[in-house]
C-alpha positions in Angstrom: 0.0 0.0 0.0 2.7 2.5 1.0 4.8 1.5 -2.1 1.8 2.3 -4.4 1.5 5.7 -2.7 5.2 6.4 -3.2 5.1 5.3 -6.9 2.0 7.5 -7.5 3.6 10.5 -5.8 6.9 10.1 -7.7 5.0 9.8 -11.0 3.1 13.0 -10.3 6.2 14.8 -9.3 8.1 13.5 -12.4 5.4 15.1 -14.6 5.9 18.5 -13.0 8.8 20.7 -13.9 10.0 24.1 -12.9 12.5 26.6 -14.2 15.1 28.0 -11.9 18.7 28.8 -11.7 20.9 25.8 -11.7 23.1 25.6 -8.6 24.3 22.0 -8.5 27.8 21.3 -7.5 29.5 18.2 -8.8 29.2 15.2 -6.4 33.0 14.9 -6.4 33.3 18.5 -5.0 30.8 17.7 -2.3 32.7 14.6 -1.3 35.8 16.7 -0.7 34.2 18.6 2.2 31.9 15.9 3.6 32.3 12.4 5.1 30.8 10.0 2.6 30.0 7.5 5.5 28.0 10.1 7.4 24.3 9.2 7.2 23.3 12.7 6.3 25.8 12.9 3.5 24.7 9.4 2.3 21.1 10.5 2.4 21.9 13.6 0.3 23.9 11.6 -2.3 21.1 9.1 -2.7 18.6 11.9 -3.3 21.0 13.4 -5.8 21.3 10.1 -7.7 17.6 9.7 -7.6 17.2 13.1 -9.2 19.9 12.4 -11.8 18.3 9.1 -12.8 14.8 10.7 -12.9 16.2 13.4 -15.2 17.7 10.8 -17.5 14.4 8.9 -17.6 12.7 12.0 -18.8 15.4 12.7 -21.3 15.2 9.2 -22.7 11.4 9.0 -22.8 11.0 9.8 -26.5 14.0 7.7 -27.7 13.4 4.5 -25.7 10.4 4.3 -23.5 11.4 0.9 -22.0 14.8 2.1 -21.0 13.3 5.4 -19.7 11.0 3.3 -17.5 13.9 1.3 -16.1 15.9 4.4 -15.5 12.9 6.0 -13.6 12.6 2.8 -11.5 16.2 3.1 -10.6 15.6 6.7 -9.6 12.9 5.4 -7.3 15.2 2.9 -5.7 17.6 5.7 -4.8 14.8 7.7 -3.3 13.6 4.6 -1.3 17.2 4.1 -0.1 17.3 7.7 1.1 14.0 7.1 2.9 15.5 4.1 4.7 18.4 6.3 5.9 15.9 8.9 7.0 14.1 6.2 9.1 17.4 5.3 10.7 18.2 8.9 11.5 14.8 9.6 12.9 14.1 6.2 14.5 10.9 6.9 16.4 8.2 8.0 14.0 4.5 7.5 13.3 2.9 6.3 10.1 2.0 10.0 9.3 5.6 11.0 9.9 6.8 8.1 7.7 4.5 9.3 4.9 5.8 12.9 5.4 9.4 11.5 5.2 8.6 9.7 1.9 7.0 12.9 0.5 10.0 15.0 1.5 12.5 12.5 -0.1 10.5 12.4 -3.4 10.2 16.2 -3.4 13.9 16.7 -2.8 14.8 14.2 -5.5 12.4 16.1 -7.8 14.2 19.3 -7.1 17.5 17.7 -8.1 15.8 16.2 -11.1 14.7 19.7 -12.3 18.2 21.1 -11.6 19.8 18.3 -13.7 17.3 18.9 -16.5 18.2 22.6 -16.5 21.8 21.7 -16.5 21.2 19.3 -19.4 19.7 22.2 -21.4 22.7 24.3 -20.8 25.0 21.5 -21.7 23.1 20.8 -24.9 23.5 24.4 -25.9 27.2 24.4 -25.1 28.3 20.9 -26.0 25.5 19.4 -28.2 25.2 16.7 -25.5 22.8 16.2 -22.6 25.4 15.4 -20.0 28.6 14.1 -21.7 31.5 16.4 -21.1 30.1 17.9 -18.0 30.2 17.2 -14.3 26.9 15.3 -14.8 28.9 12.5 -16.5 31.0 12.2 -13.4 27.9 12.3 -11.2 26.4 9.5 -13.2 29.5 7.4 -12.8 29.4 7.9 -9.1 25.7 6.9 -9.0 26.5 3.8 -11.1 29.2 2.8 -8.5 26.5 3.0 -5.8 24.5 0.6 -7.8 27.5 -1.7 -8.4 27.6 -0.9 -12.2 31.0 -0.1 -13.7 
């Protein structure tokens, strides 16, 4: 039941988009100043990866719907992993608080998704590529490592 709620919420938020200034820093830069094993940092990185994969799913939608769906599912796995860390950090919570945590994680990943999409637009204009040749390529490689993909 809760998983259906999460999927529905994520799909709704995937459909929305907003336009704002891009202020993403490369993940590698963030790791220079933060402990990767700290739960708060780990939580942030999982949300970032969820946002990146969601943006890739949207970008791939017209070219390969099946791959886009798989990529969006992977985005959701990152968001759920972030939620699990949230549960560990805030170990005493009600069902209402759990639903709020899920919503917050999906919303934050959606913000990152929108920022990555804006960055892809900029990169397309500058390099004629969505993410190749930019920090997003390195971010994707980092996220793939989290998934165990080389």
